[in-house]
DSSP file (Angstrom, degrees, kcal/mol; ACC not computed):
  #  RESIDUE AA STRUCTURE BP1 BP2  ACC     N-H-->O    O-->H-N    N-H-->O    O-->H-N    TCO  KAPPA ALPHA  PHI   PSI    X-CA   Y-CA   Z-CA
    1    1 A M              0   0    0      0, 0.0     2,-0.3     0, 0.0     0, 0.0   0.000 360.0 360.0 360.0 136.8  -61.6   -9.4  -71.7
    2    2 A K        -     0   0    0     20,-0.0     2,-0.7     1,-0.0    20,-0.0  -0.577 360.0-149.3 -77.3 133.3  -63.3   -7.9  -68.7
    3    3 A T        -     0   0    0     -2,-0.3     2,-0.5    20,-0.1    20,-0.5  -0.911  13.1-153.8-108.2 124.3  -62.5   -9.6  -65.4
    4    4 A V        -     0   0    0     -2,-0.7     2,-0.3    18,-0.1    18,-0.2  -0.775  12.8-171.5 -98.6 130.4  -65.5   -9.3  -63.0
    5    5 A T  E     -A   21   0A   0     16,-3.8    16,-2.9    -2,-0.5     2,-0.5  -0.842  24.2-121.1-117.4 157.1  -64.8   -9.4  -59.3
    6    6 A E  E     -A   20   0A   0     -2,-0.3     2,-0.4    14,-0.2    14,-0.2  -0.841  30.7-172.2-100.4 138.2  -67.0   -9.6  -56.3
    7    7 A L  E     -A   19   0A   0     12,-2.7    12,-2.6    -2,-0.5     2,-0.6  -0.989  17.2-140.7-128.3 131.6  -66.6   -6.7  -53.9
    8    8 A A  E     +A   18   0A   0     -2,-0.4     2,-0.3    10,-0.2    10,-0.2  -0.825  25.7 176.7 -99.4 123.2  -68.2   -6.4  -50.5
    9    9 A I  E     -A   17   0A   0      8,-3.4     8,-3.3    -2,-0.6     2,-0.3  -0.856  31.9-101.2-118.4 158.1  -69.4   -2.9  -49.7
   10   10 A S  E     -A   16   0A   0     -2,-0.3    81,-0.1     6,-0.2     2,-0.1  -0.617  25.3-145.5 -89.1 142.1  -71.3   -1.9  -46.5
   11   11 A D    >   -     0   0    0      4,-2.9     3,-2.1    -2,-0.3    -1,-0.0  -0.204  45.2 -81.9 -83.9-176.1  -75.0   -1.3  -46.3
   12   12 A V  T 3  S+     0   0    0      1,-0.3    -2,-0.1     2,-0.1    -1,-0.1   0.743 132.6  51.3 -69.4 -15.2  -76.5    1.3  -44.0
   13   13 A E  T 3  S-     0   0    0      2,-0.1    -1,-0.3     3,-0.0    -3,-0.0   0.462 121.9-106.4 -86.5  -5.2  -76.2   -0.9  -41.1
   14   14 A G  S <  S+     0   0    0     -3,-2.1    -2,-0.1     1,-0.3    -4,-0.0   0.547  75.4 138.8  93.5   5.1  -72.6   -1.6  -41.8
   15   15 A Q        -     0   0    0      1,-0.1    -4,-2.9    -5,-0.0    -1,-0.3  -0.649  60.1-104.3 -88.8 148.9  -73.3   -5.2  -43.0
   16   16 A P  E     -A   10   0A   0      0, 0.0     2,-0.4     0, 0.0    -6,-0.2  -0.408  34.2-169.8 -70.9 138.6  -71.3   -6.3  -46.2
   17   17 A V  E     -A    9   0A   0     -8,-3.3    -8,-3.4    -2,-0.1     2,-0.5  -0.995  18.5-133.4-123.7 135.2  -73.3   -6.5  -49.4
   18   18 A K  E     +A    8   0A   0     -2,-0.4     2,-0.3   -10,-0.2   -10,-0.2  -0.776  29.3 170.4 -96.4 132.7  -71.7   -8.2  -52.4
   19   19 A I  E     -A    7   0A   0    -12,-2.6   -12,-2.7    -2,-0.5     2,-0.4  -0.852  32.2-117.7-130.8 165.0  -71.7   -6.5  -55.7
   20   20 A K  E     +AB   6  74A   0     54,-2.7    53,-2.4    -2,-0.3    54,-1.4  -0.898  38.2 171.2-111.7 141.5  -69.8   -7.4  -58.9
   21   21 A V  E     -AB   5  72A   0    -16,-2.9   -16,-3.8    -2,-0.4     2,-0.3  -0.959  18.5-157.7-150.0 156.3  -67.3   -4.9  -60.3
   22   22 A Q        -     0   0    0     49,-1.9   -18,-0.1    -2,-0.3     3,-0.1  -0.892  39.5 -85.8-133.0 160.8  -64.7   -4.7  -63.0
   23   23 A R        -     0   0    0    -20,-0.5     2,-0.2    -2,-0.3   -20,-0.1  -0.379  59.5 -95.4 -63.7 144.6  -61.7   -2.3  -63.4
   24   24 A P        -     0   0    0      0, 0.0     2,-0.3     0, 0.0     3,-0.1  -0.452  32.3-169.6 -76.2 136.5  -62.6    0.9  -65.1
   25   25 A R     >  +     0   0    0     45,-0.2     4,-1.9    -2,-0.2     3,-0.2  -0.672  17.0 165.0-124.7  75.5  -62.2    1.3  -68.8
   26   26 A L  H  > S+     0   0    0     -2,-0.3     4,-2.1     1,-0.2     5,-0.2   0.826  73.1  52.8 -62.3 -37.4  -62.7    4.9  -69.3
   27   27 A L  H  > S+     0   0    0      2,-0.2     4,-2.1     1,-0.2    -1,-0.2   0.887 110.0  49.3 -63.3 -41.1  -61.3    5.2  -72.8
   28   28 A N  H  > S+     0   0    0      2,-0.2     4,-1.6     1,-0.2    -2,-0.2   0.851 112.5  47.9 -60.3 -42.7  -63.5    2.4  -74.0
   29   29 A M  H  <>S+     0   0    0     -4,-1.9     5,-3.1     2,-0.2     6,-0.6   0.869 110.3  50.3 -69.2 -37.4  -66.6    4.0  -72.4
   30   30 A A  H ><5S+     0   0    0     -4,-2.1     3,-1.5     3,-0.2    -2,-0.2   0.929 110.9  51.4 -72.4 -47.7  -65.8    7.4  -73.9
   31   31 A A  H 3<5S+     0   0    0     -4,-2.1    -2,-0.2     1,-0.3    -1,-0.2   0.836 111.4  46.9 -52.7 -38.2  -65.4    5.7  -77.5
   32   32 A Q  T 3<5S-     0   0    0     -4,-1.6    -1,-0.3    -5,-0.1    -2,-0.2   0.450 115.3-116.1 -89.5  -1.4  -68.7    4.0  -77.2
   33   33 A G  T < 5S+     0   0    0     -3,-1.5    -3,-0.2    -4,-0.3    -2,-0.1   0.754  75.2 131.5  76.1  23.9  -70.4    7.2  -76.1
   34   34 A K      < +     0   0    0     -5,-3.1    -4,-0.2    -6,-0.2    -5,-0.1   0.590  44.7  87.5 -87.8 -11.3  -71.3    5.7  -72.7
   35   35 A I  S    S-     0   0    0     -6,-0.6     5,-0.1    -5,-0.1    31,-0.0  -0.799  84.0-121.8 -93.2 123.5  -70.0    8.7  -70.6
   36   36 A P    >>  -     0   0    0      0, 0.0     3,-1.8     0, 0.0     4,-0.9  -0.238  21.0-112.7 -57.0 150.9  -72.7   11.2  -70.1
   37   37 A N  T 34 S+     0   0    0      1,-0.3     3,-0.5     2,-0.2     4,-0.4   0.780 115.7  61.6 -49.0 -37.3  -72.1   14.7  -71.4
   38   38 A S  T 34 S+     0   0    0      1,-0.2    -1,-0.3     2,-0.1     4,-0.2   0.639 109.7  40.3 -77.6 -17.9  -72.1   16.0  -67.8
   39   39 A L  T <> S+     0   0    0     -3,-1.8     4,-2.3     1,-0.1     5,-0.2   0.468  85.3  95.0-110.3  -3.1  -69.1   13.8  -66.9
   40   40 A L  H  X S+     0   0    0     -4,-0.9     4,-2.4    -3,-0.5     5,-0.2   0.893  83.3  55.0 -54.5 -40.1  -67.0   14.2  -70.1
   41   41 A G  H  > S+     0   0    0     -4,-0.4     4,-1.7     1,-0.2    -1,-0.2   0.909 111.1  42.7 -64.4 -42.6  -64.9   16.9  -68.6
   42   42 A I  H  > S+     0   0    0     -4,-0.2     4,-2.0     2,-0.2    -1,-0.2   0.777 111.4  55.4 -73.3 -25.5  -63.9   15.0  -65.6
   43   43 A A  H  X S+     0   0    0     -4,-2.3     4,-3.1     2,-0.2     5,-0.2   0.876 105.0  54.4 -71.4 -36.2  -63.3   11.9  -67.6
   44   44 A T  H  X S+     0   0    0     -4,-2.4     4,-2.6    -5,-0.2     6,-0.2   0.936 109.3  47.3 -52.6 -50.8  -60.9   13.9  -69.7
   45   45 A K  H  <>S+     0   0    0     -4,-1.7     5,-1.9     2,-0.2     4,-0.4   0.893 111.2  51.2 -63.6 -39.9  -59.0   14.9  -66.6
   46   46 A V  H ><5S+     0   0    0     -4,-2.0     3,-1.5     2,-0.2    -2,-0.2   0.971 113.6  42.8 -60.2 -55.7  -58.9   11.3  -65.3
   47   47 A V  H 3<5S+     0   0    0     -4,-3.1    -1,-0.2     1,-0.3    -2,-0.2   0.880 112.7  55.0 -64.1 -32.2  -57.6    9.8  -68.6
   48   48 A G  T 3<5S-     0   0    0     -4,-2.6    -1,-0.3    -5,-0.2    -2,-0.2   0.501 113.5-118.5 -71.5  -4.7  -55.1   12.8  -68.9
   49   49 A G  T < 5 +     0   0    0     -3,-1.5     2,-0.2    -4,-0.4    -3,-0.2   0.575  66.5 141.4  78.9   6.1  -53.7   12.0  -65.4
   50   50 A K      < -     0   0    0     -5,-1.9    -1,-0.3    -6,-0.2     2,-0.1  -0.580  41.2-138.1 -83.4 146.8  -54.7   15.4  -64.1
   51   51 A G        -     0   0    0     -2,-0.2     2,-0.4    -3,-0.1    -1,-0.1  -0.305  22.3 -91.3 -90.8 179.3  -56.0   15.6  -60.6
   52   52 A I        -     0   0    0     -2,-0.1    -1,-0.1     1,-0.1     3,-0.1  -0.722  44.5-106.3 -90.8 142.4  -58.8   17.4  -59.0
   53   53 A E    >   -     0   0    0     -2,-0.4     3,-1.9     1,-0.1     7,-0.1  -0.438  45.6 -96.0 -67.5 141.6  -58.2   20.9  -57.5
   54   54 A Q  T 3  S+     0   0    0      1,-0.3    -1,-0.1    -2,-0.1     3,-0.1  -0.314 109.2  20.2 -58.3 139.5  -58.2   20.9  -53.9
   55   55 A G  T 3  S+     0   0    0      1,-0.2     2,-1.3    -3,-0.1    -1,-0.3   0.386  84.2 129.2  84.8  -0.6  -61.5   21.9  -52.4
   56   56 A N    <>  +     0   0    0     -3,-1.9     4,-1.6     1,-0.2    -1,-0.2  -0.704  24.0 168.9 -91.0  93.8  -63.6   21.1  -55.6
   57   57 A I  H  > S+     0   0    0     -2,-1.3     4,-2.8     1,-0.2    -1,-0.2   0.817  71.7  58.2 -72.9 -33.8  -66.1   19.0  -54.1
   58   58 A K  H  > S+     0   0    0      1,-0.2     4,-2.3     2,-0.2    -1,-0.2   0.922 107.1  47.9 -63.9 -43.2  -68.3   19.0  -57.2
   59   59 A E  H  > S+     0   0    0      2,-0.2     4,-2.4     1,-0.2    -1,-0.2   0.860 111.1  51.7 -62.1 -40.0  -65.5   17.5  -59.3
   60   60 A L  H  X S+     0   0    0     -4,-1.6     4,-2.5     2,-0.2    -2,-0.2   0.951 109.7  48.6 -59.8 -47.7  -64.8   14.9  -56.7
   61   61 A A  H  X S+     0   0    0     -4,-2.8     4,-2.4     1,-0.2    -2,-0.2   0.890 111.3  49.6 -54.8 -46.9  -68.4   13.9  -56.7
   62   62 A Q  H  X S+     0   0    0     -4,-2.3     4,-2.6     2,-0.2    -1,-0.2   0.895 112.3  49.0 -63.1 -41.3  -68.5   13.7  -60.5
   63   63 A M  H  X S+     0   0    0     -4,-2.4     4,-2.7     1,-0.2     5,-0.2   0.962 110.9  49.3 -65.4 -44.8  -65.2   11.5  -60.5
   64   64 A I  H  X S+     0   0    0     -4,-2.5     4,-2.3     1,-0.2    -1,-0.2   0.890 112.6  47.6 -62.7 -40.0  -66.7    9.1  -57.9
   65   65 A E  H  X S+     0   0    0     -4,-2.4     4,-2.9    -5,-0.2    -1,-0.2   0.940 109.8  53.5 -67.3 -40.5  -69.9    8.8  -59.9
   66   66 A L  H  X S+     0   0    0     -4,-2.6     4,-2.0     1,-0.2    -2,-0.2   0.900 109.2  47.7 -62.5 -42.3  -67.9    8.2  -63.1
   67   67 A Y  H  X S+     0   0    0     -4,-2.7     4,-2.5     2,-0.2     5,-0.4   0.905 110.5  53.3 -67.7 -39.8  -65.9    5.3  -61.5
   68   68 A C  H  X S+     0   0    0     -4,-2.3     4,-2.3    -5,-0.2     9,-0.2   0.949 110.9  45.9 -58.6 -41.7  -69.2    3.8  -60.2
   69   69 A R  H  < S+     0   0    0     -4,-2.9     8,-0.2     1,-0.2    -1,-0.2   0.920 116.8  44.8 -62.3 -40.4  -70.6    3.9  -63.6
   70   70 A A  H  < S+     0   0    0     -4,-2.0   -45,-0.2    -5,-0.2    -1,-0.2   0.822 122.1  34.9 -73.0 -29.6  -67.5    2.4  -65.1
   71   71 A C  H  < S+     0   0    0     -4,-2.5   -49,-1.9    -5,-0.1     2,-0.3   0.816  88.7  94.7 -95.2 -38.6  -67.0   -0.3  -62.4
   72   72 A M  E  <  +B   21   0A   0     -4,-2.3     5,-0.4    -5,-0.4   -51,-0.2  -0.432  35.3 160.9 -68.2 124.1  -70.4   -1.5  -61.3
   73   73 A V  E     +     0   0A   0    -53,-2.4     3,-0.3    -2,-0.3   -52,-0.2   0.756  61.2  44.7-109.1 -50.3  -71.5   -4.6  -63.3
   74   74 A E  E    S+B   20   0A   0    -54,-1.4   -54,-2.7     1,-0.5    -1,-0.2  -0.901 127.3  18.1-146.6 118.1  -74.3   -6.2  -61.1
   75   75 A P  S    S-     0   0    0      0, 0.0    -1,-0.5     0, 0.0    -2,-0.1   0.704 102.1-135.4 -72.6 158.6  -76.2   -4.3  -60.1
   76   76 A T     >  -     0   0    0     -3,-0.3     4,-0.9    -2,-0.1    -3,-0.2  -0.238  20.2-114.2 -67.9 166.4  -75.3   -1.4  -62.6
   77   77 A Y  H >> S+     0   0    0     -5,-0.4     4,-1.9    -8,-0.2     3,-1.0   0.927 118.6  56.4 -69.9 -41.8  -74.9    2.1  -61.3
   78   78 A E  H 34 S+     0   0    0      1,-0.3     4,-0.2     2,-0.2    -1,-0.2   0.876 104.1  54.6 -57.8 -35.6  -78.0    3.1  -63.3
   79   79 A E  H 34 S+     0   0    0      1,-0.2    -1,-0.3     2,-0.1    -2,-0.2   0.806 123.5  24.5 -63.9 -30.3  -80.0    0.4  -61.4
   80   80 A V  H XX S+     0   0    0     -3,-1.0     3,-3.3    -4,-0.9     4,-2.5   0.411  82.2 113.3-115.4  -0.8  -79.1    1.7  -58.0
   81   81 A K  T 3< S+     0   0    0     -4,-1.9    -3,-0.1     1,-0.3    -1,-0.1   0.699  81.3  50.3 -58.6 -17.8  -78.2    5.3  -58.5
   82   82 A D  T 34 S+     0   0    0     -4,-0.2    -1,-0.3    -3,-0.1    -2,-0.1   0.575 121.6  32.8 -89.4  -7.8  -81.3    6.5  -56.4
   83   83 A T  T <4 S+     0   0    0     -3,-3.3    -2,-0.2     2,-0.1     2,-0.2   0.616  88.1 101.9-121.3 -12.1  -80.4    4.2  -53.5
   84   84 A I     <  -     0   0    0     -4,-2.5     2,-0.1    -7,-0.2   -73,-0.0  -0.546  63.8-138.1 -73.4 139.5  -76.7    3.9  -53.3
   85   85 A D     >  -     0   0    0     -2,-0.2     4,-2.1     1,-0.1     5,-0.2  -0.448  20.7-105.6 -93.7 167.8  -75.2    6.0  -50.5
   86   86 A D  H  > S+     0   0    0      1,-0.2     4,-2.4     2,-0.2     5,-0.2   0.898 119.0  52.0 -51.2 -50.5  -72.1    8.2  -50.5
   87   87 A D  H  > S+     0   0    0      1,-0.2     4,-2.0     2,-0.2    -1,-0.2   0.901 109.8  49.6 -61.6 -41.3  -70.1    5.8  -48.4
   88   88 A Q  H  > S+     0   0    0      1,-0.2     4,-1.9     2,-0.2    -1,-0.2   0.948 111.5  49.6 -58.0 -52.2  -70.9    2.9  -50.8
   89   89 A M  H  X S+     0   0    0     -4,-2.1     4,-2.4     1,-0.2    -1,-0.2   0.845 110.0  50.0 -56.0 -39.8  -69.9    5.0  -53.7
   90   90 A F  H  X S+     0   0    0     -4,-2.4     4,-2.8     2,-0.2    -1,-0.2   0.848 105.6  56.6 -73.2 -33.3  -66.6    5.9  -52.1
   91   91 A E  H  X S+     0   0    0     -4,-2.0     4,-2.3     2,-0.2    -2,-0.2   0.920 109.6  46.2 -57.8 -47.7  -65.8    2.3  -51.3
   92   92 A I  H  X S+     0   0    0     -4,-1.9     4,-2.7     2,-0.2    -2,-0.2   0.917 113.1  49.7 -63.8 -44.5  -66.2    1.5  -55.0
   93   93 A F  H  X S+     0   0    0     -4,-2.4     4,-1.8     1,-0.2    -2,-0.2   0.916 110.5  48.8 -60.9 -43.9  -64.1    4.4  -55.9
   94   94 A T  H  X S+     0   0    0     -4,-2.8     4,-0.7     2,-0.2    -2,-0.2   0.877 111.4  49.9 -60.9 -38.1  -61.4    3.5  -53.5
   95   95 A W  H >X S+     0   0    0     -4,-2.3     3,-0.6     1,-0.2     4,-0.5   0.924 113.3  48.8 -69.5 -42.9  -61.3   -0.1  -54.8
   96   96 A A  H 3< S+     0   0    0     -4,-2.7     4,-0.3     1,-0.2     3,-0.2   0.817 115.9  40.4 -65.8 -28.7  -61.0    1.3  -58.4
   97   97 A T  H 3X S+     0   0    0     -4,-1.8     4,-2.2    -5,-0.2    -1,-0.2   0.494  90.6  89.0-101.0  -5.6  -58.4    3.5  -57.8
   98   98 A S  H <X S+     0   0    0     -4,-0.7     4,-0.8    -3,-0.6    -1,-0.2   0.861  88.4  50.7 -64.3 -38.5  -56.3    1.4  -55.5
   99   99 A E  H >X S+     0   0    0     -4,-0.5     3,-0.8    -3,-0.2     4,-0.5   0.912 108.4  52.8 -64.6 -43.9  -54.3   -0.2  -58.3
  100  100 A V  H >4 S+     0   0    0     -4,-0.3     3,-1.9     1,-0.2     4,-0.3   0.907 103.9  56.4 -56.8 -44.6  -53.5    3.1  -59.7
  101  101 A K  H >< S+     0   0    0     -4,-2.2     3,-1.0     1,-0.3     4,-0.3   0.725  91.9  68.7 -68.7 -15.7  -52.1    4.4  -56.5
  102  102 A K  H << S+     0   0    0     -4,-0.8     3,-0.5    -3,-0.8    -1,-0.3   0.765  98.1  55.0 -68.1 -20.5  -49.6    1.6  -56.2
  103  103 A L  T X< S+     0   0    0     -3,-1.9     3,-1.9    -4,-0.5     4,-0.3   0.555  80.1  93.4 -81.2 -10.0  -47.8    3.3  -59.2
  104  104 A D  G X  S+     0   0    0     -3,-1.0     3,-1.0    -4,-0.3    -1,-0.2   0.768  76.5  60.3 -62.0 -29.0  -47.6    6.7  -57.5
  105  105 A S  G 3  S+     0   0    0     -3,-0.5     3,-0.5    -4,-0.3    -1,-0.3   0.776 105.4  50.9 -71.5 -21.3  -44.0    5.9  -56.2
  106  106 A F  G <  S+     0   0    0     -3,-1.9    -1,-0.2     1,-0.2    -2,-0.2   0.480  99.2  64.3 -89.0   0.4  -42.8    5.5  -59.8
  107  107 A R    <   +     0   0    0     -3,-1.0    -1,-0.2    -4,-0.3    -2,-0.1   0.296  69.8 132.6-111.1   9.1  -44.3    8.9  -61.0
  108  108 A N        -     0   0    0     -3,-0.5     3,-0.1    -4,-0.2    -3,-0.0  -0.334  65.4-104.5 -62.5 142.6  -42.1   11.2  -58.8
  109  109 A K        -     0   0    0      1,-0.1     2,-0.2    -2,-0.0    -1,-0.1  -0.336  40.2-100.6 -66.0 147.4  -40.5   14.0  -60.6
  110  110 A Q        -     0   0    0     -3,-0.1     2,-0.2     1,-0.1    -1,-0.1  -0.466  34.0-130.5 -71.2 136.7  -36.8   13.6  -61.5
  111  111 A K        -     0   0    0     -2,-0.2     2,-1.6    -3,-0.1    -1,-0.1  -0.608  15.5-121.9 -83.2 148.5  -34.4   15.5  -59.2
  112  112 A N        +     0   0    0     -2,-0.2     2,-0.2     5,-0.1     5,-0.1  -0.648  69.5 120.1 -88.4  81.3  -31.8   17.7  -60.8
  113  113 A D  S >  S-     0   0    0     -2,-1.6     3,-1.9     3,-0.0    -3,-0.0  -0.636  81.7 -74.2-132.4-167.9  -28.8   15.9  -59.2
  114  114 A R  T 3  S+     0   0    0      1,-0.3     3,-0.4    -2,-0.2    -2,-0.0   0.696 127.6  55.5 -69.2 -15.9  -25.7   14.1  -60.5
  115  115 A N  T 3  S+     0   0    0      1,-0.2    -1,-0.3     2,-0.1     3,-0.1   0.436 110.3  48.0 -91.0  -0.3  -27.6   11.0  -61.5
  116  116 A N    <   +     0   0    0     -3,-1.9    -1,-0.2     1,-0.1    -2,-0.1  -0.480  66.8 134.6-136.4  62.2  -29.9   13.2  -63.7
  117  117 A N    >   -     0   0    0     -3,-0.4     3,-1.1    -5,-0.1    -1,-0.1   0.296  62.6-126.3-100.0  13.4  -27.5   15.4  -65.6
  118  118 A N  T 3   -     0   0    0      1,-0.2    -2,-0.0     2,-0.1    -3,-0.0   0.764  67.2 -57.5  46.6  34.8  -29.1   15.0  -69.0
  119  119 A G  T >  S+     0   0    0      1,-0.0     3,-0.7     2,-0.0    -1,-0.2   0.782  93.7 139.3  76.8  28.3  -26.0   13.9  -70.8
  120  120 A K  T <  S+     0   0    0     -3,-1.1    -2,-0.1     1,-0.2    -1,-0.0   0.851  73.0  48.3 -74.4 -34.3  -24.0   17.0  -69.9
  121  121 A D  T 3  S+     0   0    0      2,-0.1     2,-0.4    -4,-0.0    -1,-0.2   0.363  87.1 107.3 -95.1  13.2  -20.8   15.0  -69.2
  122  122 A I  S <  S-     0   0    0     -3,-0.7     2,-0.1     1,-0.1     0, 0.0  -0.750  75.5-118.7 -85.8 132.3  -21.0   13.0  -72.5
  123  123 A S        -     0   0    0     -2,-0.4    -2,-0.1     1,-0.1     4,-0.1  -0.338   9.9-133.2 -71.7 153.5  -18.5   14.1  -75.0
  124  124 A K  S    S+     0   0    0     -2,-0.1     2,-0.4     2,-0.1    -1,-0.1   0.769  87.0  53.3 -80.6 -21.3  -19.7   15.5  -78.3
  125  125 A E  S    S-     0   0    0      2,-0.0     2,-0.1     0, 0.0    -2,-0.1  -0.878  86.0-117.6-112.5 141.0  -17.4   13.4  -80.5
  126  126 A A              0   0    0     -2,-0.4    -2,-0.1     1,-0.1     0, 0.0  -0.492 360.0 360.0 -78.1 150.4  -16.9    9.8  -80.5
  127  127 A K              0   0    0     -2,-0.1    -1,-0.1    -4,-0.1    -2,-0.0   0.413 360.0 360.0-112.5 360.0  -13.6    8.5  -79.6
């Protein structure tokens, strides 16, 4: 079940404008053919957990657009794509990815130390 949330984003004068959004469901969108061909490459990277190469502004813009398409409920991205500005899109992207960023501390690579010895000290025979 989709949970719809009200999100306040800033208009051109900096005043809050309320829109309705939901957490992105990129796999579901891909399965239903709702991701445009031009965004399939970036969607694959997002779902696969791969980041964007540093300095690739085109991929960053595509990712932000993808998240706006996935998250915006009322109005939809299609309804406002000609009038929504970069700052508003970035606010939506930041909201959409804020939950994922909370998990970053759990995604650190394992260190090769005494606590991560991959079973080297376990005897081969049961006693």
